[in-house]
TIVO-2410 file (N, C-alpha, C; in nm, 3 decimals):
# residues 191
REC num residu      c1      c2      c3 atome chaine
REC   1      M   0.073  -0.143   0.000     N      A
REC   1      M  -0.014   0.027  -0.029    CA      A
REC   1      M   0.031   0.114   0.037     C      A
REC   2      P   0.073   0.173  -0.070     N      A
REC   2      P   0.132   0.304  -0.113    CA      A
REC   2      P   0.160   0.398   0.088     C      A
REC   3      R   0.237   0.495   0.114     N      A
REC   3      R   0.313   0.587   0.204    CA      A
REC   3      R   0.159   0.634   0.243     C      A
REC   4      K   0.107   0.736   0.109     N      A
REC   4      K  -0.012   0.832   0.150    CA      A
REC   4      K  -0.107   0.760   0.209     C      A
REC   5      Y  -0.151   0.645   0.164     N      A
REC   5      Y  -0.232   0.653   0.196    CA      A
REC   5      Y  -0.264   0.526   0.384     C      A
REC   6      S  -0.102   0.479   0.382     N      A
REC   6      S  -0.102   0.505   0.599    CA      A
REC   6      S  -0.107   0.617   0.633     C      A
REC   7      I  -0.058   0.680   0.608     N      A
REC   7      I  -0.031   0.798   0.709    CA      A
REC   7      I  -0.219   0.915   0.687     C      A
REC   8      F  -0.277   0.888   0.615     N      A
REC   8      F  -0.378   0.971   0.557    CA      A
REC   8      F  -0.464   0.894   0.663     C      A
REC   9      A  -0.475   0.773   0.663     N      A
REC   9      A  -0.597   0.668   0.762    CA      A
REC   9      A  -0.527   0.711   0.921     C      A
REC  10      I  -0.375   0.700   0.967     N      A
REC  10      I  -0.370   0.717   1.053    CA      A
REC  10      I  -0.386   0.859   1.144     C      A
REC  11      V  -0.385   0.982   1.063     N      A
REC  11      V  -0.407   1.062   1.094    CA      A
REC  11      V  -0.556   1.106   1.094     C      A
REC  12      T  -0.629   1.075   1.052     N      A
REC  12      T  -0.748   1.041   1.004    CA      A
REC  12      T  -0.821   0.970   1.177     C      A
REC  13      L  -0.797   0.852   1.197     N      A
REC  13      L  -0.773   0.845   1.310    CA      A
REC  13      L  -0.752   0.881   1.438     C      A
REC  14      V  -0.651   0.911   1.446     N      A
REC  14      V  -0.631   0.955   1.580    CA      A
REC  14      V  -0.670   1.119   1.564     C      A
REC  15      V  -0.702   1.193   1.468     N      A
REC  15      V  -0.804   1.314   1.472    CA      A
REC  15      V  -0.912   1.287   1.499     C      A
REC  16      V  -0.974   1.166   1.483     N      A
REC  16      V  -1.169   1.150   1.538    CA      A
REC  16      V  -1.107   1.096   1.673     C      A
REC  17      A  -0.999   1.017   1.681     N      A
REC  17      A  -1.028   0.926   1.833    CA      A
REC  17      A  -1.023   1.058   1.947     C      A
REC  18      L  -0.894   1.146   1.907     N      A
REC  18      L  -0.874   1.289   2.038    CA      A
REC  18      L  -0.994   1.359   2.028     C      A
REC  19      D  -1.051   1.373   1.907     N      A
REC  19      D  -1.144   1.428   1.946    CA      A
REC  19      D  -1.252   1.455   2.043     C      A
REC  20      Q  -1.323   1.224   2.021     N      A
REC  20      Q  -1.426   1.239   2.085    CA      A
REC  20      Q  -1.418   1.210   2.219     C      A
REC  21      L  -1.293   1.149   2.241     N      A
REC  21      L  -1.257   1.121   2.407    CA      A
REC  21      L  -1.227   1.214   2.515     C      A
REC  22      S  -1.155   1.356   2.402     N      A
REC  22      S  -1.155   1.542   2.444    CA      A
REC  22      S  -1.385   1.564   2.457     C      A
REC  23      K  -1.436   1.535   2.345     N      A
REC  23      K  -1.552   1.523   2.465    CA      A
REC  23      K  -1.636   1.501   2.515     C      A
REC  24      A  -1.621   1.369   2.484     N      A
REC  24      A  -1.688   1.204   2.598    CA      A
REC  24      A  -1.633   1.309   2.711     C      A
REC  25      W  -1.511   1.356   2.741     N      A
REC  25      W  -1.459   1.439   2.924    CA      A
REC  25      W  -1.512   1.565   2.931     C      A
REC  26      V  -1.519   1.619   2.875     N      A
REC  26      V  -1.615   1.756   2.851    CA      A
REC  26      V  -1.744   1.685   2.895     C      A
REC  27      R  -1.796   1.655   2.805     N      A
REC  27      R  -1.928   1.600   2.879    CA      A
REC  27      R  -1.946   1.542   3.000     C      A
REC  28      G  -1.896   1.447   3.036     N      A
REC  28      G  -1.809   1.422   3.182    CA      A
REC  28      G  -1.812   1.468   3.349     C      A
REC  29      N  -1.810   1.638   3.306     N      A
REC  29      N  -1.667   1.628   3.342    CA      A
REC  29      N  -1.695   1.799   3.390     C      A
REC  30      I  -1.795   1.918   3.254     N      A
REC  30      I  -1.824   2.040   3.309    CA      A
REC  30      I  -1.981   2.057   3.285     C      A
REC  31      E  -2.035   2.089   3.363     N      A
REC  31      E  -2.193   2.152   3.325    CA      A
REC  31      E  -2.214   2.194   3.188     C      A
REC  32      M  -2.289   2.218   3.124     N      A
REC  32      M  -2.351   2.247   3.012    CA      A
REC  32      M  -2.420   2.397   3.037     C      A
REC  33      W  -2.340   2.455   2.948     N      A
REC  33      W  -2.364   2.591   2.954    CA      A
REC  33      W  -2.290   2.694   3.111     C      A
REC  34      R  -2.289   2.594   3.194     N      A
REC  34      R  -2.253   2.712   3.325    CA      A
REC  34      R  -2.152   2.690   3.356     C      A
REC  35      G  -2.066   2.535   3.335     N      A
REC  35      G  -1.957   2.500   3.377    CA      A
REC  35      G  -1.874   2.539   3.316     C      A
REC  36      S  -1.728   2.618   3.340     N      A
REC  36      S  -1.599   2.572   3.301    CA      A
REC  36      S  -1.468   2.544   3.409     C      A
REC  37      I  -1.404   2.533   3.318     N      A
REC  37      I  -1.218   2.489   3.419    CA      A
REC  37      I  -1.122   2.638   3.371     C      A
REC  38      S  -1.110   2.700   3.407     N      A
REC  38      S  -1.008   2.802   3.407    CA      A
REC  38      S  -0.815   2.670   3.449     C      A
REC  39      V  -0.825   2.723   3.292     N      A
REC  39      V  -0.680   2.658   3.213    CA      A
REC  39      V  -0.612   2.808   3.229     C      A
REC  40      I  -0.639   2.898   3.176     N      A
REC  40      I  -0.524   3.076   3.235    CA      A
REC  40      I  -0.641   3.183   3.195     C      A
REC  41      D  -0.578   3.204   3.381     N      A
REC  41      D  -0.702   3.315   3.394    CA      A
REC  41      D  -0.748   3.393   3.293     C      A
REC  42      G  -0.811   3.450   3.293     N      A
REC  42      G  -0.878   3.610   3.211    CA      A
REC  42      G  -0.820   3.536   3.035     C      A
REC  43      F  -0.802   3.424   2.992     N      A
REC  43      F  -0.773   3.446   2.868    CA      A
REC  43      F  -0.769   3.315   2.822     C      A
REC  44      F  -0.810   3.136   2.898     N      A
REC  44      F  -0.894   3.019   2.823    CA      A
REC  44      F  -0.917   2.984   2.917     C      A
REC  45      E  -1.024   2.893   2.912     N      A
REC  45      E  -1.111   2.830   2.977    CA      A
REC  45      E  -1.147   2.660   2.910     C      A
REC  46      L  -1.203   2.560   2.948     N      A
REC  46      L  -1.286   2.481   2.940    CA      A
REC  46      L  -1.383   2.479   2.968     C      A
REC  47      V  -1.502   2.495   2.922     N      A
REC  47      V  -1.564   2.427   2.879    CA      A
REC  47      V  -1.676   2.391   2.821     C      A
REC  48      Y  -1.782   2.394   2.792     N      A
REC  48      Y  -1.919   2.284   2.739    CA      A
REC  48      Y  -1.992   2.328   2.696     C      A
REC  49      F  -1.999   2.360   2.540     N      A
REC  49      F  -2.132   2.476   2.537    CA      A
REC  49      F  -2.144   2.364   2.389     C      A
REC  50      V  -2.312   2.326   2.352     N      A
REC  50      V  -2.349   2.268   2.236    CA      A
REC  50      V  -2.356   2.315   2.128     C      A
REC  51      N  -2.344   2.312   1.942     N      A
REC  51      N  -2.323   2.420   1.854    CA      A
REC  51      N  -2.466   2.291   1.808     C      A
REC  52      T  -2.548   2.354   1.771     N      A
REC  52      T  -2.603   2.312   1.652    CA      A
REC  52      T  -2.612   2.378   1.500     C      A
REC  53      G  -2.508   2.403   1.515     N      A
REC  53      G  -2.475   2.500   1.382    CA      A
REC  53      G  -2.363   2.482   1.329     C      A
REC  54      A  -2.338   2.584   1.263     N      A
REC  54      A  -2.218   2.548   1.160    CA      A
REC  54      A  -2.061   2.590   1.256     C      A
REC  55      A  -1.980   2.693   1.174     N      A
REC  55      A  -1.865   2.781   1.276    CA      A
REC  55      A  -1.970   2.906   1.322     C      A
REC  56      F  -1.921   2.933   1.401     N      A
REC  56      F  -1.952   3.079   1.428    CA      A
REC  56      F  -2.141   3.048   1.450     C      A
REC  57      G  -2.189   2.963   1.467     N      A
REC  57      G  -2.347   2.923   1.513    CA      A
REC  57      G  -2.459   2.974   1.372     C      A
REC  58      V  -2.340   2.958   1.323     N      A
REC  58      V  -2.442   2.989   1.191    CA      A
REC  58      V  -2.533   2.844   1.161     C      A
REC  59      M  -2.656   2.903   1.151     N      A
REC  59      M  -2.813   2.802   1.054    CA      A
REC  59      M  -2.803   2.746   1.201     C      A
REC  60      Q  -2.780   2.779   1.326     N      A
REC  60      Q  -2.855   2.722   1.408    CA      A
REC  60      Q  -2.992   2.715   1.447     C      A
REC  61      D  -3.088   2.800   1.380     N      A
REC  61      D  -3.277   2.770   1.423    CA      A
REC  61      D  -3.316   2.744   1.272     C      A
REC  62      D  -3.149   2.717   1.145     N      A
REC  62      D  -3.257   2.673   1.040    CA      A
REC  62      D  -3.242   2.436   1.079     C      A
REC  63      P  -3.426   2.478   1.079     N      A
REC  63      P  -3.497   2.340   1.091    CA      A
REC  63      P  -3.425   2.225   0.952     C      A
REC  64      N  -3.364   2.163   0.912     N      A
REC  64      N  -3.258   2.111   0.731    CA      A
REC  64      N  -3.133   2.165   0.829     C      A
REC  65      A  -3.099   2.188   0.887     N      A
REC  65      A  -2.932   2.224   0.883    CA      A
REC  65      A  -2.881   2.073   0.950     C      A
REC  66      M  -2.937   1.977   0.979     N      A
REC  66      M  -2.874   1.860   1.007    CA      A
REC  66      M  -2.856   1.748   0.865     C      A
REC  67      V  -2.954   1.793   0.815     N      A
REC  67      V  -2.959   1.756   0.640    CA      A
REC  67      V  -2.880   1.821   0.546     C      A
REC  68      K  -2.891   1.927   0.613     N      A
REC  68      K  -2.787   2.020   0.487    CA      A
REC  68      K  -2.640   1.937   0.555     C      A
REC  69      F  -2.577   1.947   0.703     N      A
REC  69      F  -2.459   1.909   0.717    CA      A
REC  69      F  -2.435   1.755   0.692     C      A
REC  70      A  -2.540   1.711   0.695     N      A
REC  70      A  -2.480   1.508   0.652    CA      A
REC  70      A  -2.451   1.522   0.501     C      A
REC  71      V  -2.537   1.611   0.405     N      A
REC  71      V  -2.481   1.620   0.273    CA      A
REC  71      V  -2.309   1.698   0.240     C      A
REC  72      F  -2.255   1.794   0.242     N      A
REC  72      F  -2.208   1.846   0.302    CA      A
REC  72      F  -2.147   1.804   0.354     C      A
REC  73      T  -2.120   1.738   0.429     N      A
REC  73      T  -2.001   1.621   0.536    CA      A
REC  73      T  -2.024   1.563   0.428     C      A
REC  74      V  -2.063   1.435   0.399     N      A
REC  74      V  -2.084   1.348   0.287    CA      A
REC  74      V  -1.963   1.409   0.140     C      A
REC  75      V  -1.983   1.524   0.082     N      A
REC  75      V  -1.976   1.571  -0.023    CA      A
REC  75      V  -1.769   1.624  -0.021     C      A
REC  76      A  -1.792   1.671   0.150     N      A
REC  76      A  -1.647   1.678   0.142    CA      A
REC  76      A  -1.545   1.576   0.193     C      A
REC  77      L  -1.641   1.465   0.252     N      A
REC  77      L  -1.495   1.301   0.252    CA      A
REC  77      L  -1.514   1.279   0.092     C      A
REC  78      S  -1.607   1.280   0.068     N      A
REC  78      S  -1.577   1.228  -0.088    CA      A
REC  78      S  -1.449   1.315  -0.164     C      A
REC  79      I  -1.469   1.415  -0.162     N      A
REC  79      I  -1.357   1.523  -0.216    CA      A
REC  79      I  -1.247   1.529  -0.138     C      A
REC  80      M  -1.230   1.482  -0.002     N      A
REC  80      M  -1.055   1.438   0.062    CA      A
REC  80      M  -1.053   1.320  -0.030     C      A
REC  81      V  -1.121   1.226  -0.012     N      A
REC  81      V  -1.023   1.078  -0.056    CA      A
REC  81      V  -0.985   1.106  -0.225     C      A
REC  82      L  -1.076   1.187  -0.309     N      A
REC  82      L  -1.057   1.164  -0.453    CA      A
REC  82      L  -0.896   1.231  -0.448     C      A
REC  83      M  -0.854   1.378  -0.359     N      A
REC  83      M  -0.775   1.435  -0.356    CA      A
REC  83      M  -0.656   1.341  -0.273     C      A
REC  84      V  -0.649   1.271  -0.206     N      A
REC  84      V  -0.600   1.152  -0.155    CA      A
REC  84      V  -0.547   0.998  -0.223     C      A
REC  85      W  -0.616   1.023  -0.339     N      A
REC  85      W  -0.588   0.893  -0.461    CA      A
REC  85      W  -0.524   0.945  -0.616     C      A
REC  86      R  -0.506   1.123  -0.612     N      A
REC  86      R  -0.474   1.173  -0.678    CA      A
REC  86      R  -0.305   1.260  -0.614     C      A
REC  87      L  -0.282   1.172  -0.503     N      A
REC  87      L  -0.122   1.258  -0.480    CA      A
REC  87      L  -0.044   1.113  -0.486     C      A
REC  88      P   0.061   1.214  -0.482     N      A
REC  88      P   0.179   1.067  -0.491    CA      A
REC  88      P   0.220   1.028  -0.445     C      A
REC  89      P   0.278   0.834  -0.504     N      A
REC  89      P   0.211   0.727  -0.348    CA      A
REC  89      P   0.322   0.782  -0.244     C      A
REC  90      E   0.409   0.834  -0.244     N      A
REC  90      E   0.548   0.915  -0.122    CA      A
REC  90      E   0.502   1.020  -0.040     C      A
REC  91      E   0.370   1.059  -0.122     N      A
REC  91      E   0.281   1.194  -0.057    CA      A
REC  91      E   0.256   1.197   0.084     C      A
REC  92      G   0.420   1.249   0.196     N      A
REC  92      G   0.337   1.192   0.325    CA      A
REC  92      G   0.198   1.334   0.417     C      A
REC  93      F   0.313   1.434   0.378     N      A
REC  93      F   0.210   1.586   0.434    CA      A
REC  93      F   0.134   1.593   0.349     C      A
REC  94      A   0.082   1.608   0.259     N      A
REC  94      A  -0.006   1.640   0.202    CA      A
REC  94      A  -0.147   1.522   0.263     C      A
REC  95      A  -0.127   1.425   0.252     N      A
REC  95      A  -0.190   1.315   0.350    CA      A
REC  95      A  -0.178   1.364   0.420     C      A
REC  96      A  -0.109   1.367   0.520     N      A
REC  96      A  -0.169   1.418   0.639    CA      A
REC  96      A  -0.247   1.538   0.731     C      A
REC  97      M  -0.250   1.657   0.598     N      A
REC  97      M  -0.317   1.772   0.611    CA      A
REC  97      M  -0.446   1.693   0.560     C      A
REC  98      M  -0.416   1.602   0.483     N      A
REC  98      M  -0.610   1.546   0.433    CA      A
REC  98      M  -0.679   1.513   0.540     C      A
REC  99      G  -0.595   1.360   0.605     N      A
REC  99      G  -0.651   1.323   0.739    CA      A
REC  99      G  -0.657   1.374   0.791     C      A
REC 100      A  -0.590   1.512   0.814     N      A
REC 100      A  -0.645   1.608   0.981    CA      A
REC 100      A  -0.793   1.672   0.948     C      A
REC 101      I  -0.808   1.697   0.826     N      A
REC 101      I  -0.912   1.731   0.759    CA      A
REC 101      I  -0.986   1.659   0.796     C      A
REC 102      M  -1.005   1.528   0.728     N      A
REC 102      M  -1.095   1.434   0.711    CA      A
REC 102      M  -1.145   1.387   0.840     C      A
REC 103      G  -0.999   1.404   0.964     N      A
REC 103      G  -1.084   1.353   1.044    CA      A
REC 103      G  -1.126   1.453   1.147     C      A
REC 104      G  -1.151   1.549   1.176     N      A
REC 104      G  -1.214   1.674   1.198    CA      A
REC 104      G  -1.326   1.659   1.165     C      A
REC 105      A  -1.366   1.642   0.968     N      A
REC 105      A  -1.531   1.662   0.965    CA      A
REC 105      A  -1.580   1.505   0.999     C      A
REC 106      L  -1.540   1.407   1.017     N      A
REC 106      L  -1.613   1.328   1.121    CA      A
REC 106      L  -1.558   1.301   1.279     C      A
REC 107      G  -1.553   1.386   1.302     N      A
REC 107      G  -1.544   1.428   1.455    CA      A
REC 107      G  -1.672   1.472   1.513     C      A
REC 108      N  -1.664   1.580   1.380     N      A
REC 108      N  -1.826   1.672   1.433    CA      A
REC 108      N  -1.901   1.590   1.349     C      A
REC 109      G  -1.912   1.533   1.246     N      A
REC 109      G  -1.997   1.453   1.205    CA      A
REC 109      G  -2.053   1.346   1.330     C      A
REC 110      V  -1.963   1.247   1.389     N      A
REC 110      V  -2.046   1.215   1.497    CA      A
REC 110      V  -2.103   1.274   1.556     C      A
REC 111      D  -2.080   1.403   1.668     N      A
REC 111      D  -2.105   1.468   1.723    CA      A
REC 111      D  -2.248   1.498   1.619     C      A
REC 112      R  -2.318   1.531   1.581     N      A
REC 112      R  -2.408   1.571   1.504    CA      A
REC 112      R  -2.493   1.420   1.477     C      A
REC 113      L  -2.411   1.310   1.470     N      A
REC 113      L  -2.469   1.222   1.450    CA      A
REC 113      L  -2.562   1.114   1.603     C      A
REC 114      L  -2.460   1.164   1.682     N      A
REC 114      L  -2.529   1.146   1.806    CA      A
REC 114      L  -2.612   1.187   1.880     C      A
REC 115      F  -2.521   1.354   1.923     N      A
REC 115      F  -2.570   1.430   1.998    CA      A
REC 115      F  -2.695   1.559   1.971     C      A
REC 116      R  -2.703   1.568   1.767     N      A
REC 116      R  -2.718   1.635   1.701    CA      A
REC 116      R  -2.699   1.791   1.816     C      A
REC 117      G  -2.561   1.773   1.759     N      A
REC 117      G  -2.570   1.922   1.792    CA      A
REC 117      G  -2.385   1.911   1.884     C      A
REC 118      V  -2.296   1.987   1.770     N      A
REC 118      V  -2.128   1.996   1.841    CA      A
REC 118      V  -2.114   2.023   1.990     C      A
REC 119      T  -2.003   1.950   2.024     N      A
REC 119      T  -2.016   1.958   2.164    CA      A
REC 119      T  -1.833   2.096   2.125     C      A
REC 120      D  -1.866   2.209   2.181     N      A
REC 120      D  -1.712   2.250   2.173    CA      A
REC 120      D  -1.717   2.322   2.323     C      A
REC 121      F  -1.585   2.330   2.299     N      A
REC 121      F  -1.548   2.360   2.466    CA      A
REC 121      F  -1.359   2.415   2.489     C      A
REC 122      L  -1.319   2.412   2.402     N      A
REC 122      L  -1.235   2.580   2.379    CA      A
REC 122      L  -1.274   2.711   2.372     C      A
REC 123      R  -1.234   2.746   2.452     N      A
REC 123      R  -1.279   2.974   2.438    CA      A
REC 123      R  -1.205   3.039   2.538     C      A
REC 124      F  -1.135   3.079   2.468     N      A
REC 124      F  -1.021   3.205   2.432    CA      A
REC 124      F  -1.072   3.327   2.422     C      A
REC 125      Y  -1.019   3.424   2.555     N      A
REC 125      Y  -1.171   3.605   2.565    CA      A
REC 125      Y  -0.961   3.642   2.652     C      A
REC 126      V  -1.063   3.733   2.630     N      A
REC 126      V  -0.954   3.861   2.696    CA      A
REC 126      V  -1.070   3.935   2.771     C      A
REC 127      E  -1.111   3.987   2.914     N      A
REC 127      E  -1.167   4.062   2.994    CA      A
REC 127      E  -1.132   4.130   3.043     C      A
REC 128      T  -1.037   4.214   3.047     N      A
REC 128      T  -0.961   4.316   3.093    CA      A
REC 128      T  -0.844   4.439   2.992     C      A
REC 129      G  -0.763   4.497   3.006     N      A
REC 129      G  -0.675   4.581   2.930    CA      A
REC 129      G  -0.742   4.605   2.858     C      A
REC 130      S  -0.616   4.681   2.748     N      A
REC 130      S  -0.583   4.764   2.679    CA      A
REC 130      S  -0.620   4.640   2.543     C      A
REC 131      L  -0.607   4.501   2.522     N      A
REC 131      L  -0.693   4.427   2.421    CA      A
REC 131      L  -0.788   4.467   2.433     C      A
REC 132      A  -0.895   4.418   2.506     N      A
REC 132      A  -0.988   4.421   2.584    CA      A
REC 132      A  -1.108   4.512   2.501     C      A
REC 133      D  -1.022   4.615   2.515     N      A
REC 133      D  -1.063   4.778   2.479    CA      A
REC 133      D  -1.046   4.768   2.350     C      A
REC 134      W  -0.960   4.721   2.261     N      A
REC 134      W  -0.945   4.787   2.115    CA      A
REC 134      W  -1.055   4.656   2.063     C      A
REC 135      L  -1.094   4.548   2.106     N      A
REC 135      L  -1.141   4.414   2.033    CA      A
REC 135      L  -1.298   4.509   2.042     C      A
REC 136      R  -1.321   4.545   2.182     N      A
REC 136      R  -1.459   4.599   2.196    CA      A
REC 136      R  -1.477   4.702   2.131     C      A
REC 137      T  -1.419   4.763   2.067     N      A
REC 137      T  -1.415   4.920   1.970    CA      A
REC 137      T  -1.400   4.868   1.844     C      A
REC 138      N  -1.272   4.758   1.824     N      A
REC 138      N  -1.303   4.686   1.714    CA      A
REC 138      N  -1.354   4.615   1.618     C      A
REC 139      V  -1.431   4.523   1.723     N      A
REC 139      V  -1.453   4.384   1.636    CA      A
REC 139      V  -1.562   4.401   1.729     C      A
REC 140      Q  -1.616   4.437   1.863     N      A
REC 140      Q  -1.753   4.385   1.980    CA      A
REC 140      Q  -1.735   4.293   1.956     C      A
REC 141      M  -1.642   4.213   2.024     N      A
REC 141      M  -1.630   4.136   2.105    CA      A
REC 141      M  -1.504   4.101   2.186     C      A
REC 142      T  -1.466   3.966   2.271     N      A
REC 142      T  -1.342   3.989   2.310    CA      A
REC 142      T  -1.306   3.852   2.313     C      A
REC 143      E  -1.416   3.757   2.308     N      A
REC 143      E  -1.378   3.609   2.256    CA      A
REC 143      E  -1.357   3.552   2.121     C      A
REC 144      W  -1.287   3.457   2.145     N      A
REC 144      W  -1.317   3.386   2.035    CA      A
REC 144      W  -1.433   3.267   2.047     C      A
REC 145      P  -1.483   3.274   1.968     N      A
REC 145      P  -1.637   3.198   1.957    CA      A
REC 145      P  -1.573   3.035   1.996     C      A
REC 146      S  -1.636   2.937   2.091     N      A
REC 146      S  -1.525   2.797   2.176    CA      A
REC 146      S  -1.573   2.745   2.025     C      A
REC 147      F  -1.477   2.689   2.049     N      A
REC 147      F  -1.460   2.534   1.980    CA      A
REC 147      F  -1.376   2.395   1.999     C      A
REC 148      N  -1.334   2.309   1.960     N      A
REC 148      N  -1.322   2.203   2.001    CA      A
REC 148      N  -1.157   2.121   1.935     C      A
REC 149      V  -1.175   2.011   1.920     N      A
REC 149      V  -1.060   1.924   1.879    CA      A
REC 149      V  -1.038   1.888   1.670     C      A
REC 150      A  -1.196   1.874   1.654     N      A
REC 150      A  -1.204   1.867   1.544    CA      A
REC 150      A  -1.156   2.008   1.434     C      A
REC 151      D  -1.243   2.078   1.489     N      A
REC 151      D  -1.252   2.253   1.443    CA      A
REC 151      D  -1.051   2.270   1.427     C      A
REC 152      S  -1.016   2.228   1.491     N      A
REC 152      S  -0.809   2.270   1.509    CA      A
REC 152      S  -0.768   2.138   1.407     C      A
REC 153      A  -0.830   2.099   1.391     N      A
REC 153      A  -0.769   1.963   1.291    CA      A
REC 153      A  -0.788   2.022   1.191     C      A
REC 154      I  -0.909   2.082   1.176     N      A
REC 154      I  -0.971   2.079   1.005    CA      A
REC 154      I  -0.915   2.255   0.969     C      A
REC 155      V  -0.888   2.347   1.079     N      A
REC 155      V  -0.832   2.471   1.077    CA      A
REC 155      V  -0.715   2.434   0.993     C      A
REC 156      V  -0.566   2.326   1.118     N      A
REC 156      V  -0.473   2.327   1.031    CA      A
REC 156      V  -0.456   2.297   0.938     C      A
REC 157      G  -0.507   2.127   0.951     N      A
REC 157      G  -0.499   2.073   0.789    CA      A
REC 157      G  -0.468   2.165   0.720     C      A
REC 158      V  -0.650   2.298   0.699     N      A
REC 158      V  -0.656   2.325   0.582    CA      A
REC 158      V  -0.553   2.491   0.558     C      A
REC 159      I  -0.485   2.498   0.670     N      A
REC 159      I  -0.413   2.600   0.634    CA      A
REC 159      I  -0.273   2.585   0.559     C      A
REC 160      A  -0.210   2.442   0.679     N      A
REC 160      A  -0.090   2.395   0.638    CA      A
REC 160      A  -0.102   2.381   0.508     C      A
REC 161      F  -0.198   2.261   0.419     N      A
REC 161      F  -0.218   2.210   0.267    CA      A
REC 161      F  -0.186   2.324   0.186     C      A
REC 162      L  -0.257   2.457   0.222     N      A
REC 162      L  -0.233   2.543   0.138    CA      A
REC 162      L  -0.108   2.602   0.132     C      A
REC 163      V  -0.055   2.629   0.240     N      A
REC 163      V   0.048   2.656   0.257    CA      A
REC 163      V   0.147   2.607   0.158     C      A
REC 164      Q   0.160   2.478   0.163     N      A
REC 164      Q   0.235   2.398   0.096    CA      A
REC 164      Q   0.230   2.385  -0.028     C      A
REC 165      Q   0.082   2.430  -0.038     N      A
REC 165      Q   0.077   2.389  -0.236    CA      A
REC 165      Q   0.102   2.542  -0.243     C      A
REC 166      L   0.098   2.626  -0.215     N      A
REC 166      L   0.144   2.746  -0.232    CA      A
REC 166      L   0.249   2.809  -0.278     C      A
REC 167      F   0.388   2.751  -0.184     N      A
REC 167      F   0.485   2.785  -0.152    CA      A
REC 167      F   0.580   2.682  -0.178     C      A
REC 168      F   0.587   2.526  -0.111     N      A
REC 168      F   0.639   2.456  -0.119    CA      A
REC 168      F   0.678   2.351  -0.213     C      A
REC 169      V   0.578   2.351  -0.307     N      A
REC 169      V   0.569   2.248  -0.414    CA      A
REC 169      V   0.598   2.353  -0.549     C      A
REC 170      D   0.686   2.221  -0.595     N      A
REC 170      D   0.716   2.343  -0.787    CA      A
REC 170      D   0.660   2.296  -0.876     C      A
REC 171      R   0.589   2.431  -0.931     N      A
REC 171      R   0.498   2.380  -0.954    CA      A
REC 171      R   0.543   2.535  -1.136     C      A
REC 172      G   0.724   2.480  -1.158     N      A
REC 172      G   0.773   2.544  -1.300    CA      A
REC 172      G   0.767   2.430  -1.399     C      A
REC 173      A   0.727   2.512  -1.529     N      A
REC 173      A   0.673   2.437  -1.660    CA      A
REC 173      A   0.826   2.421  -1.680     C      A
REC 174      T   0.800   2.308  -1.769     N      A
REC 174      T   0.889   2.266  -1.780    CA      A
REC 174      T   0.856   2.214  -1.961     C      A
REC 175      E   0.987   2.240  -2.031     N      A
REC 175      E   0.947   2.236  -2.202    CA      A
REC 175      E   0.794   2.146  -2.257     C      A
REC 176      A   0.828   2.052  -2.212     N      A
REC 176      A   0.712   1.974  -2.250    CA      A
REC 176      A   0.552   2.084  -2.278     C      A
REC 177      D   0.572   2.157  -2.151     N      A
REC 177      D   0.441   2.263  -2.095    CA      A
REC 177      D   0.484   2.423  -2.186     C      A
REC 178      L   0.563   2.443  -2.211     N      A
REC 178      L   0.518   2.531  -2.354    CA      A
REC 178      L   0.541   2.521  -2.487     C      A
REC 179      D   0.556   2.604  -2.551     N      A
REC 179      D   0.487   2.592  -2.641    CA      A
REC 179      D   0.618   2.619  -2.728     C      A
REC 180      D   0.679   2.564  -2.860     N      A
REC 180      D   0.803   2.655  -2.941    CA      A
REC 180      D   0.843   2.781  -2.939     C      A
REC 181      E   0.729   2.826  -2.924     N      A
REC 181      E   0.768   2.976  -2.917    CA      A
REC 181      E   0.815   3.052  -2.840     C      A
REC 182      E   0.787   2.995  -2.693     N      A
REC 182      E   0.810   3.038  -2.600    CA      A
REC 182      E   0.914   2.961  -2.589     C      A
REC 183      L   0.915   2.903  -2.561     N      A
REC 183      L   1.119   2.828  -2.532    CA      A
REC 183      L   1.237   2.923  -2.580     C      A
REC 184      P   1.388   2.950  -2.516     N      A
REC 184      P   1.481   3.120  -2.525    CA      A
REC 184      P   1.497   3.044  -2.622     C      A
REC 185      D   1.621   3.088  -2.792     N      A
REC 185      D   1.697   3.034  -2.867    CA      A
REC 185      D   1.815   3.002  -2.761     C      A
REC 186      L   1.875   2.882  -2.769     N      A
REC 186      L   1.943   2.862  -2.697    CA      A
REC 186      L   2.097   2.856  -2.776     C      A
REC 187      E   2.099   2.922  -2.918     N      A
REC 187      E   2.242   2.899  -2.944    CA      A
REC 187      E   2.225   3.062  -2.959     C      A
REC 188      E   2.166   3.133  -2.965     N      A
REC 188      E   2.168   3.275  -2.940    CA      A
REC 188      E   2.196   3.362  -2.804     C      A
REC 189      A   2.151   3.226  -2.698     N      A
REC 189      A   2.184   3.344  -2.583    CA      A
REC 189      A   2.309   3.249  -2.531     C      A
REC 190      L   2.351   3.165  -2.552     N      A
REC 190      L   2.489   3.164  -2.572    CA      A
REC 190      L   2.583   3.232  -2.634     C      A
REC 191      E   2.606   3.278  -2.780     N      A
REC 191      E   2.655   3.390  -2.838    CA      A
REC 191      E   2.700   3.528  -2.807     C      A
***
């Protein structure tokens, strides 16, 4: 089996496992909507929220949201599998990033299927100080919407994949890619 498939499968499974284990711990140890565990006072805490919508709470009140999420998830997972299939056999990094995205999509998909909403628990915020004042004035909020391991894996996977594709994959044209008119005349250049 090509290396890309092994890496893709392992990363996918690890992300799903970490996501589901962390969410199970949160559901068992923090009171929903009220409880919290301070990790870095005034900046980061563990909470227990359930998001029945998409990112930033989009579609929370849509009665057809679960069907739309299911269709979107199936399409996204199909695209991930196709992208991995098209990778060179030994491509490990892109396969790992596709696995992170796939694992994140599956992790949140499991939540939607089992709990009709996604468990979010990582809360970053700023309560006081000049940064809080600046955020209130310019952004009208002092906290990032709560998220989870699956969300983190998706974001990291997408960003890392795009950076790799944009800046580290050689897309230089070869002679076969160019028309004869675009090729420089080497004999003239050497004279």
